[in-house]
Steps between C-alpha positions, in 0.01 A plus 500: 500500500518140384625210707690222326420158648853363452650796688249461784576134545877570506466763775365480850257791495183546703187539293271730699191418293429251223189584303357224280291651220236246391371506144264275303619172353724419802753772429676659797755783508700610800570850617761544770558764762854519637589787729413816304474325164217321328473330166398200299691173495697415183706200398751538218356834399143368465212549741491187713164320472380228729215255422421392855531643849717200594759605235528832683548333838760269350689788333520701825543207743857595587439875522383705801157642427353717779148539354322348203166593348298404197325770295215423265291736294205356314386650168167325499284793618596701195452196274133459595412869458541620859700818556869470556612440858642787694620286790851380549580143389436221744808436709532177706772356718724252315669219688859431405498186716571182305222241521750214520 
């Protein structure tokens, strides 16, 4: 399932979990969990990309987010000749609190 940002901001829904997927070069994608549905965040039919964590906080400032986490998976072990990781990606708590 895909979530459209404009539809989310027009409705008053509760986001059970917001998962920030962190990639290299300051690219962040957002996966949402709402009730029994999960999916990536789109805007105008395109995958919505953020270039800072503050952009994510600003975008969801008026929405009710129960839990937020950041997921990061590093490719560097494979790049230096070590075997591929079998562990799950690193998952950290992500604060939705505005710093100002």
